[in-house]
ChimeraX commands (.cxc) that place a marker at each C-alpha (Angstrom):
marker #1 position -0.01,0.00,-0.02 radius 0.5
marker #1 position 1.21,3.47,-0.89 radius 0.5
marker #1 position 2.13,5.48,2.17 radius 0.5
marker #1 position 2.33,9.23,2.85 radius 0.5
marker #1 position 6.12,8.78,3.24 radius 0.5
marker #1 position 6.22,7.29,-0.31 radius 0.5
marker #1 position 4.30,10.27,-1.60 radius 0.5
marker #1 position 6.53,12.76,0.18 radius 0.5
marker #1 position 9.62,11.06,-1.26 radius 0.5
marker #1 position 8.28,11.06,-4.80 radius 0.5
marker #1 position 7.15,14.69,-4.68 radius 0.5
marker #1 position 10.58,15.69,-3.46 radius 0.5
marker #1 position 12.15,13.71,-6.30 radius 0.5
marker #1 position 9.76,15.16,-8.85 radius 0.5
marker #1 position 10.67,18.70,-7.80 radius 0.5
marker #1 position 14.41,18.00,-8.24 radius 0.5
marker #1 position 16.46,17.95,-11.40 radius 0.5
marker #1 position 18.28,14.71,-10.68 radius 0.5
marker #1 position 18.65,11.87,-8.19 radius 0.5
marker #1 position 21.72,13.60,-6.77 radius 0.5
marker #1 position 19.70,16.79,-6.25 radius 0.5
marker #1 position 17.02,14.72,-4.49 radius 0.5
marker #1 position 19.65,13.20,-2.24 radius 0.5
marker #1 position 20.88,16.65,-1.25 radius 0.5
marker #1 position 17.34,17.82,-0.55 radius 0.5
marker #1 position 16.55,14.80,1.62 radius 0.5
marker #1 position 20.07,14.73,3.17 radius 0.5
marker #1 position 20.68,11.10,2.15 radius 0.5
marker #1 position 23.08,9.39,-0.30 radius 0.5
marker #1 position 22.30,9.10,-4.04 radius 0.5
marker #1 position 22.33,5.26,-3.90 radius 0.5
marker #1 position 19.64,5.31,-1.22 radius 0.5
marker #1 position 17.46,7.56,-3.39 radius 0.5
marker #1 position 17.89,5.21,-6.33 radius 0.5
marker #1 position 17.07,2.16,-4.20 radius 0.5
marker #1 position 13.99,3.84,-2.72 radius 0.5
marker #1 position 12.76,4.78,-6.19 radius 0.5
marker #1 position 13.26,1.22,-7.43 radius 0.5
marker #1 position 11.30,-0.11,-4.42 radius 0.5
marker #1 position 8.45,2.34,-5.11 radius 0.5
marker #1 position 8.29,1.34,-8.77 radius 0.5
marker #1 position 8.23,-2.30,-7.82 radius 0.5
marker #1 position 5.48,-1.64,-5.26 radius 0.5
marker #1 position 3.32,0.09,-7.91 radius 0.5
marker #1 position 4.47,-2.14,-10.75 radius 0.5
marker #1 position 5.03,0.84,-13.05 radius 0.5
marker #1 position 7.96,2.89,-14.26 radius 0.5
marker #1 position 7.79,6.34,-12.71 radius 0.5
marker #1 position 11.00,8.03,-13.83 radius 0.5
marker #1 position 13.12,8.11,-17.00 radius 0.5
marker #1 position 16.72,8.29,-15.82 radius 0.5
marker #1 position 18.99,10.41,-18.00 radius 0.5
marker #1 position 22.75,10.86,-17.65 radius 0.5
marker #1 position 22.26,14.35,-16.20 radius 0.5
marker #1 position 18.60,14.72,-15.40 radius 0.5
marker #1 position 15.44,12.80,-14.72 radius 0.5
marker #1 position 11.98,13.08,-16.30 radius 0.5
marker #1 position 8.66,11.70,-15.14 radius 0.5
marker #1 position 6.77,9.13,-17.11 radius 0.5
marker #1 position 3.00,9.52,-17.62 radius 0.5
marker #1 position 2.42,7.41,-14.52 radius 0.5
marker #1 position 5.00,9.41,-12.66 radius 0.5
marker #1 position 3.24,12.66,-13.48 radius 0.5
marker #1 position -0.05,11.24,-12.18 radius 0.5
marker #1 position 1.61,10.25,-8.93 radius 0.5
marker #1 position 3.28,13.64,-8.54 radius 0.5
marker #1 position 0.17,15.74,-9.24 radius 0.5
marker #1 position -2.26,13.59,-7.30 radius 0.5
marker #1 position 0.28,12.98,-4.52 radius 0.5
marker #1 position 0.92,16.68,-4.10 radius 0.5
marker #1 position -2.84,17.25,-3.71 radius 0.5
marker #1 position -3.00,14.39,-1.12 radius 0.5
marker #1 position -0.15,15.98,0.92 radius 0.5
marker #1 position -1.93,19.30,0.88 radius 0.5
marker #1 position -5.11,17.62,2.14 radius 0.5
marker #1 position -3.12,15.92,4.93 radius 0.5
marker #1 position -1.50,19.27,5.88 radius 0.5
marker #1 position -4.98,20.90,5.96 radius 0.5
marker #1 position -6.37,18.09,8.13 radius 0.5
marker #1 position -3.42,18.43,10.55 radius 0.5
marker #1 position -3.92,22.17,10.62 radius 0.5
marker #1 position -7.63,21.85,11.50 radius 0.5
marker #1 position -6.92,19.38,14.26 radius 0.5
marker #1 position -4.15,21.64,15.58 radius 0.5
marker #1 position -6.48,24.59,15.61 radius 0.5
marker #1 position -7.90,23.23,18.83 radius 0.5
marker #1 position -4.58,24.12,20.43 radius 0.5
marker #1 position -4.50,27.45,18.60 radius 0.5
marker #1 position -0.86,26.82,17.79 radius 0.5
marker #1 position 0.35,28.19,14.44 radius 0.5
marker #1 position 3.20,25.98,13.23 radius 0.5
marker #1 position 4.80,24.48,10.17 radius 0.5
marker #1 position 6.66,25.59,7.04 radius 0.5
marker #1 position 5.59,28.62,4.99 radius 0.5
marker #1 position 7.23,29.37,1.67 radius 0.5
marker #1 position 6.74,32.99,0.46 radius 0.5
marker #1 position 7.87,34.47,-2.85 radius 0.5
marker #1 position 8.02,38.29,-3.24 radius 0.5
marker #1 position 9.55,40.97,-5.47 radius 0.5
marker #1 position 13.12,41.90,-4.48 radius 0.5
marker #1 position 12.46,45.57,-3.62 radius 0.5
marker #1 position 9.04,45.23,-1.94 radius 0.5
marker #1 position 10.09,41.94,-0.31 radius 0.5
marker #1 position 13.25,43.46,1.17 radius 0.5
marker #1 position 11.69,46.67,2.43 radius 0.5
marker #1 position 8.24,45.65,3.48 radius 0.5
marker #1 position 7.73,41.87,3.61 radius 0.5
marker #1 position 10.97,40.73,5.27 radius 0.5
marker #1 position 10.41,42.69,8.55 radius 0.5
marker #1 position 6.85,41.29,8.80 radius 0.5
marker #1 position 8.10,37.76,8.17 radius 0.5
marker #1 position 10.53,38.06,11.07 radius 0.5
marker #1 position 7.91,39.59,13.33 radius 0.5
marker #1 position 5.35,36.88,12.47 radius 0.5
marker #1 position 7.89,34.17,13.30 radius 0.5
marker #1 position 8.66,35.85,16.62 radius 0.5
marker #1 position 4.92,35.72,17.47 radius 0.5
marker #1 position 4.64,32.13,16.21 radius 0.5
marker #1 position 8.04,30.52,16.96 radius 0.5
marker #1 position 6.84,27.05,15.82 radius 0.5
marker #1 position 6.75,28.33,12.20 radius 0.5
marker #1 position 9.59,27.92,9.73 radius 0.5
marker #1 position 9.39,30.61,7.02 radius 0.5
marker #1 position 11.38,30.73,3.79 radius 0.5
marker #1 position 11.24,34.08,1.99 radius 0.5
marker #1 position 12.34,33.90,-1.65 radius 0.5
marker #1 position 13.03,37.22,-3.39 radius 0.5
marker #1 position 12.73,37.27,-7.17 radius 0.5
marker #1 position 12.65,39.75,-10.08 radius 0.5
marker #1 position 9.80,37.60,-11.48 radius 0.5
marker #1 position 7.75,36.42,-8.50 radius 0.5
marker #1 position 5.44,33.94,-10.23 radius 0.5
marker #1 position 3.53,30.84,-9.17 radius 0.5
marker #1 position 5.07,27.48,-10.21 radius 0.5
marker #1 position 3.15,24.27,-10.33 radius 0.5
marker #1 position 6.19,22.01,-9.94 radius 0.5
marker #1 position 7.30,23.39,-6.61 radius 0.5
marker #1 position 4.47,25.73,-5.59 radius 0.5
marker #1 position 5.02,28.22,-2.76 radius 0.5
marker #1 position 2.35,28.90,-0.13 radius 0.5
marker #1 position 2.09,32.63,-0.87 radius 0.5
marker #1 position 3.26,34.86,-3.72 radius 0.5
marker #1 position 3.40,38.59,-3.19 radius 0.5
marker #1 position 2.69,40.23,-6.54 radius 0.5
marker #1 position 2.54,43.82,-7.85 radius 0.5
marker #1 position 0.69,44.79,-10.99 radius 0.5
marker #1 position -1.57,43.17,-13.56 radius 0.5
marker #1 position -2.22,39.52,-12.74 radius 0.5
marker #1 position -1.92,37.06,-15.64 radius 0.5
marker #1 position -3.12,33.82,-13.95 radius 0.5
marker #1 position -6.77,34.15,-12.97 radius 0.5
marker #1 position -6.94,30.65,-11.44 radius 0.5
marker #1 position -5.25,31.84,-8.24 radius 0.5
marker #1 position -7.01,33.51,-5.34 radius 0.5
marker #1 position -6.09,37.17,-5.08 radius 0.5
marker #1 position -6.00,38.96,-1.73 radius 0.5
marker #1 position -5.34,42.72,-1.79 radius 0.5
marker #1 position -2.68,43.61,0.81 radius 0.5
marker #1 position -2.07,47.21,-0.04 radius 0.5
marker #1 position -3.60,49.65,-2.50 radius 0.5
marker #1 position -0.93,50.99,-4.88 radius 0.5
marker #1 position -0.81,53.26,-7.94 radius 0.5
marker #1 position 1.94,54.07,-10.33 radius 0.5
marker #1 position 3.28,57.49,-11.24 radius 0.5
marker #1 position 5.48,58.95,-13.93 radius 0.5
marker #1 position 8.30,60.73,-12.13 radius 0.5
marker #1 position 11.42,62.84,-12.70 radius 0.5
marker #1 position 13.67,65.08,-10.62 radius 0.5
marker #1 position 13.04,68.89,-10.60 radius 0.5
marker #1 position 16.51,69.39,-12.08 radius 0.5
marker #1 position 15.73,67.10,-15.04 radius 0.5
marker #1 position 12.37,68.79,-15.70 radius 0.5
marker #1 position 13.96,72.26,-15.46 radius 0.5
marker #1 position 16.45,71.53,-18.23 radius 0.5
marker #1 position 14.34,69.25,-20.46 radius 0.5
marker #1 position 11.73,69.99,-23.11 radius 0.5
marker #1 position 8.15,70.53,-21.94 radius 0.5
marker #1 position 5.97,67.42,-21.40 radius 0.5
marker #1 position 2.31,68.21,-22.15 radius 0.5
marker #1 position 1.10,64.95,-23.77 radius 0.5
marker #1 position 2.15,61.30,-23.55 radius 0.5
marker #1 position 3.67,61.56,-27.04 radius 0.5
marker #1 position 6.17,64.12,-25.71 radius 0.5
marker #1 position 7.79,61.26,-23.79 radius 0.5
marker #1 position 9.31,60.05,-27.05 radius 0.5
marker #1 position 11.68,63.05,-26.93 radius 0.5
marker #1 position 12.86,62.39,-23.39 radius 0.5
marker #1 position 15.31,60.13,-21.52 radius 0.5
marker #1 position 13.26,57.23,-20.13 radius 0.5
marker #1 position 14.32,54.84,-17.36 radius 0.5
marker #1 position 12.88,51.35,-17.21 radius 0.5
marker #1 position 12.86,48.54,-14.69 radius 0.5
marker #1 position 12.38,45.01,-15.99 radius 0.5
marker #1 position 9.97,43.06,-13.79 radius 0.5
marker #1 position 7.29,40.34,-13.97 radius 0.5
marker #1 position 8.13,39.64,-17.65 radius 0.5
marker #1 position 5.92,42.61,-18.50 radius 0.5
marker #1 position 6.17,44.66,-21.72 radius 0.5
marker #1 position 7.98,47.43,-19.85 radius 0.5
marker #1 position 8.61,49.73,-22.81 radius 0.5
marker #1 position 4.90,50.13,-23.59 radius 0.5
marker #1 position 3.53,52.86,-21.29 radius 0.5
marker #1 position -0.27,53.12,-21.16 radius 0.5
marker #1 position -1.64,56.37,-19.80 radius 0.5
marker #1 position -5.32,57.17,-19.23 radius 0.5
marker #1 position -6.59,60.80,-19.17 radius 0.5
marker #1 position -8.43,61.39,-15.91 radius 0.5
marker #1 position -11.06,63.64,-17.53 radius 0.5
marker #1 position -11.77,61.99,-20.84 radius 0.5
marker #1 position -10.96,58.38,-19.95 radius 0.5
marker #1 position -9.03,58.07,-23.18 radius 0.5
marker #1 position -6.02,55.73,-23.04 radius 0.5
marker #1 position -2.85,56.48,-24.95 radius 0.5
marker #1 position -0.10,53.92,-25.50 radius 0.5
marker #1 position 3.44,55.12,-26.01 radius 0.5
marker #1 position 6.29,52.84,-27.02 radius 0.5
marker #1 position 9.30,54.43,-25.34 radius 0.5
marker #1 position 12.93,53.74,-26.11 radius 0.5
marker #1 position 14.67,53.53,-22.74 radius 0.5
marker #1 position 18.00,55.22,-22.35 radius 0.5
marker #1 position 18.76,53.32,-19.14 radius 0.5
marker #1 position 17.33,50.01,-17.95 radius 0.5
marker #1 position 17.84,47.69,-14.96 radius 0.5
marker #1 position 16.15,44.79,-13.20 radius 0.5
marker #1 position 16.72,46.42,-9.77 radius 0.5
marker #1 position 14.24,49.08,-8.59 radius 0.5
marker #1 position 16.59,51.13,-6.38 radius 0.5
marker #1 position 18.95,51.56,-9.32 radius 0.5
marker #1 position 16.18,53.12,-11.44 radius 0.5
marker #1 position 15.03,55.32,-8.60 radius 0.5
marker #1 position 18.55,56.62,-7.95 radius 0.5
marker #1 position 18.95,57.46,-11.64 radius 0.5
marker #1 position 15.69,59.38,-11.60 radius 0.5
marker #1 position 16.53,61.29,-8.39 radius 0.5
marker #1 position 19.92,62.18,-9.85 radius 0.5
marker #1 position 18.30,63.66,-12.96 radius 0.5
marker #1 position 19.01,61.03,-15.58 radius 0.5
marker #1 position 15.46,60.81,-16.86 radius 0.5
marker #1 position 11.81,59.88,-16.36 radius 0.5
marker #1 position 10.66,56.65,-14.74 radius 0.5
marker #1 position 7.40,54.83,-13.94 radius 0.5
marker #1 position 7.34,53.63,-10.34 radius 0.5
marker #1 position 4.90,52.39,-7.63 radius 0.5
marker #1 position 3.55,54.71,-5.01 radius 0.5
marker #1 position 4.89,52.63,-2.11 radius 0.5
marker #1 position 8.44,52.97,-3.35 radius 0.5
marker #1 position 8.59,56.75,-3.93 radius 0.5
marker #1 position 6.45,58.39,-1.18 radius 0.5
marker #1 position 9.48,59.82,0.65 radius 0.5
marker #1 position 11.10,61.19,-2.52 radius 0.5
marker #1 position 7.80,62.82,-3.54 radius 0.5
marker #1 position 7.30,64.41,-0.08 radius 0.5
marker #1 position 10.87,65.77,-0.16 radius 0.5
marker #1 position 10.35,67.07,-3.72 radius 0.5
marker #1 position 13.27,64.99,-4.99 radius 0.5
marker #1 position 10.84,63.54,-7.52 radius 0.5
marker #1 position 7.92,65.30,-9.17 radius 0.5
marker #1 position 4.93,63.77,-10.96 radius 0.5
marker #1 position 5.03,64.07,-14.75 radius 0.5
marker #1 position 1.70,64.41,-16.63 radius 0.5
marker #1 position -0.38,64.46,-13.41 radius 0.5
marker #1 position -3.58,64.57,-15.41 radius 0.5
marker #1 position -2.91,61.00,-16.55 radius 0.5
marker #1 position -3.01,57.66,-14.60 radius 0.5
marker #1 position -1.41,54.28,-15.13 radius 0.5
marker #1 position -3.26,50.89,-14.72 radius 0.5
marker #1 position -3.58,50.03,-11.00 radius 0.5
marker #1 position -0.78,48.07,-9.44 radius 0.5
marker #1 position -2.20,46.86,-6.09 radius 0.5
marker #1 position 0.04,44.64,-3.96 radius 0.5
marker #1 position -1.66,41.31,-3.62 radius 0.5
marker #1 position -1.09,37.87,-2.02 radius 0.5
marker #1 position -1.67,34.98,-4.38 radius 0.5
marker #1 position -2.76,31.63,-2.87 radius 0.5
marker #1 position -4.04,28.47,-4.46 radius 0.5
marker #1 position -7.24,27.98,-2.51 radius 0.5
marker #1 position -10.07,29.74,-0.71 radius 0.5
marker #1 position -9.79,30.64,2.97 radius 0.5
marker #1 position -11.76,27.62,4.27 radius 0.5
marker #1 position -9.42,25.26,2.37 radius 0.5
marker #1 position -6.18,26.89,3.45 radius 0.5
marker #1 position -4.13,25.72,6.47 radius 0.5
marker #1 position -4.46,27.87,9.55 radius 0.5
marker #1 position -0.78,28.94,9.30 radius 0.5
marker #1 position -1.36,30.45,5.82 radius 0.5
marker #1 position -4.51,32.26,6.89 radius 0.5
marker #1 position -2.75,33.63,9.91 radius 0.5
marker #1 position 0.23,34.80,7.87 radius 0.5
marker #1 position -1.84,36.50,5.20 radius 0.5
marker #1 position -4.01,38.10,7.87 radius 0.5
marker #1 position -0.91,39.45,9.53 radius 0.5
marker #1 position 0.33,40.92,6.26 radius 0.5
marker #1 position -3.06,42.54,5.58 radius 0.5
marker #1 position -3.26,43.99,9.08 radius 0.5
marker #1 position 0.16,45.63,8.88 radius 0.5
marker #1 position 0.14,46.70,5.26 radius 0.5
marker #1 position -3.35,48.07,4.91 radius 0.5
marker #1 position -6.53,48.46,6.96 radius 0.5
marker #1 position -8.75,48.47,3.88 radius 0.5
marker #1 position -7.91,45.11,2.31 radius 0.5
marker #1 position -10.51,42.43,1.64 radius 0.5
marker #1 position -10.20,38.65,1.19 radius 0.5
marker link #1:1,2 radius 0.2
marker link #1:2,3 radius 0.2
marker link #1:3,4 radius 0.2
marker link #1:4,5 radius 0.2
marker link #1:5,6 radius 0.2
marker link #1:6,7 radius 0.2
marker link #1:7,8 radius 0.2
marker link #1:8,9 radius 0.2
marker link #1:9,10 radius 0.2
marker link #1:10,11 radius 0.2
marker link #1:11,12 radius 0.2
marker link #1:12,13 radius 0.2
marker link #1:13,14 radius 0.2
marker link #1:14,15 radius 0.2
marker link #1:15,16 radius 0.2
marker link #1:16,17 radius 0.2
marker link #1:17,18 radius 0.2
marker link #1:18,19 radius 0.2
marker link #1:19,20 radius 0.2
marker link #1:20,21 radius 0.2
marker link #1:21,22 radius 0.2
marker link #1:22,23 radius 0.2
marker link #1:23,24 radius 0.2
marker link #1:24,25 radius 0.2
marker link #1:25,26 radius 0.2
marker link #1:26,27 radius 0.2
marker link #1:27,28 radius 0.2
marker link #1:28,29 radius 0.2
marker link #1:29,30 radius 0.2
marker link #1:30,31 radius 0.2
marker link #1:31,32 radius 0.2
marker link #1:32,33 radius 0.2
marker link #1:33,34 radius 0.2
marker link #1:34,35 radius 0.2
marker link #1:35,36 radius 0.2
marker link #1:36,37 radius 0.2
marker link #1:37,38 radius 0.2
marker link #1:38,39 radius 0.2
marker link #1:39,40 radius 0.2
marker link #1:40,41 radius 0.2
marker link #1:41,42 radius 0.2
marker link #1:42,43 radius 0.2
marker link #1:43,44 radius 0.2
marker link #1:44,45 radius 0.2
marker link #1:45,46 radius 0.2
marker link #1:46,47 radius 0.2
marker link #1:47,48 radius 0.2
marker link #1:48,49 radius 0.2
marker link #1:49,50 radius 0.2
marker link #1:50,51 radius 0.2
marker link #1:51,52 radius 0.2
marker link #1:52,53 radius 0.2
marker link #1:53,54 radius 0.2
marker link #1:54,55 radius 0.2
marker link #1:55,56 radius 0.2
marker link #1:56,57 radius 0.2
marker link #1:57,58 radius 0.2
marker link #1:58,59 radius 0.2
marker link #1:59,60 radius 0.2
marker link #1:60,61 radius 0.2
marker link #1:61,62 radius 0.2
marker link #1:62,63 radius 0.2
marker link #1:63,64 radius 0.2
marker link #1:64,65 radius 0.2
marker link #1:65,66 radius 0.2
marker link #1:66,67 radius 0.2
marker link #1:67,68 radius 0.2
marker link #1:68,69 radius 0.2
marker link #1:69,70 radius 0.2
marker link #1:70,71 radius 0.2
marker link #1:71,72 radius 0.2
marker link #1:72,73 radius 0.2
marker link #1:73,74 radius 0.2
marker link #1:74,75 radius 0.2
marker link #1:75,76 radius 0.2
marker link #1:76,77 radius 0.2
marker link #1:77,78 radius 0.2
marker link #1:78,79 radius 0.2
marker link #1:79,80 radius 0.2
marker link #1:80,81 radius 0.2
marker link #1:81,82 radius 0.2
marker link #1:82,83 radius 0.2
marker link #1:83,84 radius 0.2
marker link #1:84,85 radius 0.2
marker link #1:85,86 radius 0.2
marker link #1:86,87 radius 0.2
marker link #1:87,88 radius 0.2
marker link #1:88,89 radius 0.2
marker link #1:89,90 radius 0.2
marker link #1:90,91 radius 0.2
marker link #1:91,92 radius 0.2
marker link #1:92,93 radius 0.2
marker link #1:93,94 radius 0.2
marker link #1:94,95 radius 0.2
marker link #1:95,96 radius 0.2
marker link #1:96,97 radius 0.2
marker link #1:97,98 radius 0.2
marker link #1:98,99 radius 0.2
marker link #1:99,100 radius 0.2
marker link #1:100,101 radius 0.2
marker link #1:101,102 radius 0.2
marker link #1:102,103 radius 0.2
marker link #1:103,104 radius 0.2
marker link #1:104,105 radius 0.2
marker link #1:105,106 radius 0.2
marker link #1:106,107 radius 0.2
marker link #1:107,108 radius 0.2
marker link #1:108,109 radius 0.2
marker link #1:109,110 radius 0.2
marker link #1:110,111 radius 0.2
marker link #1:111,112 radius 0.2
marker link #1:112,113 radius 0.2
marker link #1:113,114 radius 0.2
marker link #1:114,115 radius 0.2
marker link #1:115,116 radius 0.2
marker link #1:116,117 radius 0.2
marker link #1:117,118 radius 0.2
marker link #1:118,119 radius 0.2
marker link #1:119,120 radius 0.2
marker link #1:120,121 radius 0.2
marker link #1:121,122 radius 0.2
marker link #1:122,123 radius 0.2
marker link #1:123,124 radius 0.2
marker link #1:124,125 radius 0.2
marker link #1:125,126 radius 0.2
marker link #1:126,127 radius 0.2
marker link #1:127,128 radius 0.2
marker link #1:128,129 radius 0.2
marker link #1:129,130 radius 0.2
marker link #1:130,131 radius 0.2
marker link #1:131,132 radius 0.2
marker link #1:132,133 radius 0.2
marker link #1:133,134 radius 0.2
marker link #1:134,135 radius 0.2
marker link #1:135,136 radius 0.2
marker link #1:136,137 radius 0.2
marker link #1:137,138 radius 0.2
marker link #1:138,139 radius 0.2
marker link #1:139,140 radius 0.2
marker link #1:140,141 radius 0.2
marker link #1:141,142 radius 0.2
marker link #1:142,143 radius 0.2
marker link #1:143,144 radius 0.2
marker link #1:144,145 radius 0.2
marker link #1:145,146 radius 0.2
marker link #1:146,147 radius 0.2
marker link #1:147,148 radius 0.2
marker link #1:148,149 radius 0.2
marker link #1:149,150 radius 0.2
marker link #1:150,151 radius 0.2
marker link #1:151,152 radius 0.2
marker link #1:152,153 radius 0.2
marker link #1:153,154 radius 0.2
marker link #1:154,155 radius 0.2
marker link #1:155,156 radius 0.2
marker link #1:156,157 radius 0.2
marker link #1:157,158 radius 0.2
marker link #1:158,159 radius 0.2
marker link #1:159,160 radius 0.2
marker link #1:160,161 radius 0.2
marker link #1:161,162 radius 0.2
marker link #1:162,163 radius 0.2
marker link #1:163,164 radius 0.2
marker link #1:164,165 radius 0.2
marker link #1:165,166 radius 0.2
marker link #1:166,167 radius 0.2
marker link #1:167,168 radius 0.2
marker link #1:168,169 radius 0.2
marker link #1:169,170 radius 0.2
marker link #1:170,171 radius 0.2
marker link #1:171,172 radius 0.2
marker link #1:172,173 radius 0.2
marker link #1:173,174 radius 0.2
marker link #1:174,175 radius 0.2
marker link #1:175,176 radius 0.2
marker link #1:176,177 radius 0.2
marker link #1:177,178 radius 0.2
marker link #1:178,179 radius 0.2
marker link #1:179,180 radius 0.2
marker link #1:180,181 radius 0.2
marker link #1:181,182 radius 0.2
marker link #1:182,183 radius 0.2
marker link #1:183,184 radius 0.2
marker link #1:184,185 radius 0.2
marker link #1:185,186 radius 0.2
marker link #1:186,187 radius 0.2
marker link #1:187,188 radius 0.2
marker link #1:188,189 radius 0.2
marker link #1:189,190 radius 0.2
marker link #1:190,191 radius 0.2
marker link #1:191,192 radius 0.2
marker link #1:192,193 radius 0.2
marker link #1:193,194 radius 0.2
marker link #1:194,195 radius 0.2
marker link #1:195,196 radius 0.2
marker link #1:196,197 radius 0.2
marker link #1:197,198 radius 0.2
marker link #1:198,199 radius 0.2
marker link #1:199,200 radius 0.2
marker link #1:200,201 radius 0.2
marker link #1:201,202 radius 0.2
marker link #1:202,203 radius 0.2
marker link #1:203,204 radius 0.2
marker link #1:204,205 radius 0.2
marker link #1:205,206 radius 0.2
marker link #1:206,207 radius 0.2
marker link #1:207,208 radius 0.2
marker link #1:208,209 radius 0.2
marker link #1:209,210 radius 0.2
marker link #1:210,211 radius 0.2
marker link #1:211,212 radius 0.2
marker link #1:212,213 radius 0.2
marker link #1:213,214 radius 0.2
marker link #1:214,215 radius 0.2
marker link #1:215,216 radius 0.2
marker link #1:216,217 radius 0.2
marker link #1:217,218 radius 0.2
marker link #1:218,219 radius 0.2
marker link #1:219,220 radius 0.2
marker link #1:220,221 radius 0.2
marker link #1:221,222 radius 0.2
marker link #1:222,223 radius 0.2
marker link #1:223,224 radius 0.2
marker link #1:224,225 radius 0.2
marker link #1:225,226 radius 0.2
marker link #1:226,227 radius 0.2
marker link #1:227,228 radius 0.2
marker link #1:228,229 radius 0.2
marker link #1:229,230 radius 0.2
marker link #1:230,231 radius 0.2
marker link #1:231,232 radius 0.2
marker link #1:232,233 radius 0.2
marker link #1:233,234 radius 0.2
marker link #1:234,235 radius 0.2
marker link #1:235,236 radius 0.2
marker link #1:236,237 radius 0.2
marker link #1:237,238 radius 0.2
marker link #1:238,239 radius 0.2
marker link #1:239,240 radius 0.2
marker link #1:240,241 radius 0.2
marker link #1:241,242 radius 0.2
marker link #1:242,243 radius 0.2
marker link #1:243,244 radius 0.2
marker link #1:244,245 radius 0.2
marker link #1:245,246 radius 0.2
marker link #1:246,247 radius 0.2
marker link #1:247,248 radius 0.2
marker link #1:248,249 radius 0.2
marker link #1:249,250 radius 0.2
marker link #1:250,251 radius 0.2
marker link #1:251,252 radius 0.2
marker link #1:252,253 radius 0.2
marker link #1:253,254 radius 0.2
marker link #1:254,255 radius 0.2
marker link #1:255,256 radius 0.2
marker link #1:256,257 radius 0.2
marker link #1:257,258 radius 0.2
marker link #1:258,259 radius 0.2
marker link #1:259,260 radius 0.2
marker link #1:260,261 radius 0.2
marker link #1:261,262 radius 0.2
marker link #1:262,263 radius 0.2
marker link #1:263,264 radius 0.2
marker link #1:264,265 radius 0.2
marker link #1:265,266 radius 0.2
marker link #1:266,267 radius 0.2
marker link #1:267,268 radius 0.2
marker link #1:268,269 radius 0.2
marker link #1:269,270 radius 0.2
marker link #1:270,271 radius 0.2
marker link #1:271,272 radius 0.2
marker link #1:272,273 radius 0.2
marker link #1:273,274 radius 0.2
marker link #1:274,275 radius 0.2
marker link #1:275,276 radius 0.2
marker link #1:276,277 radius 0.2
marker link #1:277,278 radius 0.2
marker link #1:278,279 radius 0.2
marker link #1:279,280 radius 0.2
marker link #1:280,281 radius 0.2
marker link #1:281,282 radius 0.2
marker link #1:282,283 radius 0.2
marker link #1:283,284 radius 0.2
marker link #1:284,285 radius 0.2
marker link #1:285,286 radius 0.2
marker link #1:286,287 radius 0.2
marker link #1:287,288 radius 0.2
marker link #1:288,289 radius 0.2
marker link #1:289,290 radius 0.2
marker link #1:290,291 radius 0.2
marker link #1:291,292 radius 0.2
marker link #1:292,293 radius 0.2
marker link #1:293,294 radius 0.2
marker link #1:294,295 radius 0.2
marker link #1:295,296 radius 0.2
marker link #1:296,297 radius 0.2
marker link #1:297,298 radius 0.2
marker link #1:298,299 radius 0.2
marker link #1:299,300 radius 0.2
marker link #1:300,301 radius 0.2
marker link #1:301,302 radius 0.2
view
C-alpha cells in the first residue's frame, strides 16, 4: 500500500532535477534515493521516472503520482492544521515568494515579526525579479505587484498602490516641456524590468476624458533592480514609472515630481496569491496572510 512517506519522497524527487539533487534535498546518499525509487516502482508495478545521464523526467504514470500525490499531501496538511487549531498553535513551514524591492523593504520585517509571534513556524522568503507561481514546486504565498496574468489563483489585496510617472526637478527644469504622452518620445526614459511585462509600452489614461494612450518608449537606461532606477531618476538622468509605495518619501521631499499628473497608469495593487479559498487553506497560511493585511493596509479584503 502506498504510504504518505512514499508520496513525500516522490514529490521531493519530482521537484528535483536529478537523483543527486534529490539526495541533497533529503540529506541522504544518491544510492539510497535510487534504491527507494526502485522499491516504489516495484510496489506500484510501473515505471515512474526516466533516468538520463544528467537529469530525470517523469513518465506519464510518474506525472499522475506527482500531481495527485501533491494534492494528497496538501489535504493531509490541511487536516493536521484543522486538528491543531484546537490548540490554537500556528506551526509548520511557510514558503513565500516576493519581489526583490518590496520583499526586502516591506515583507521581510513582517516575516521576522510573524515568526517571533509564532516561533513554531519555519518561514522561507524567496526574493525574485519575477515572483510567479510555479506548479512544480508551488510556494504557499506569492506577493505580486501589477496586472495579474493567472486568474486561477486566489487574489487577496494587501495594499492599494498606484503608479506614477516621475522625474527630478532638475531634469524637468532643463528638459523639453511634457504636455502629452507623445512628448515622452523626446525624453530620456528609465525602465525597470519586472514580472516579464512589456515594460517599454507605457499606457496612460486621461483622468477627464478616460481616453487611453499607449506610447512605445525607447529607454535610455534599464535595470532589473528598482533602487537603481530610482537613484537614476533622483539624480536627474530621466523619467521613470514607479509604484507609489516605493517613492512616497522622494515625492514628499520634492526629490521627484509627478510628470503628466492629469494621466493615470493601470492600478498596481500589492496582492497575495494563494491556491485555495480561505476555508481550504491551512491555519498557518490564513494567519500569515491576515498578519500581512493587518500591517500593510486596513482596507484590504479577502
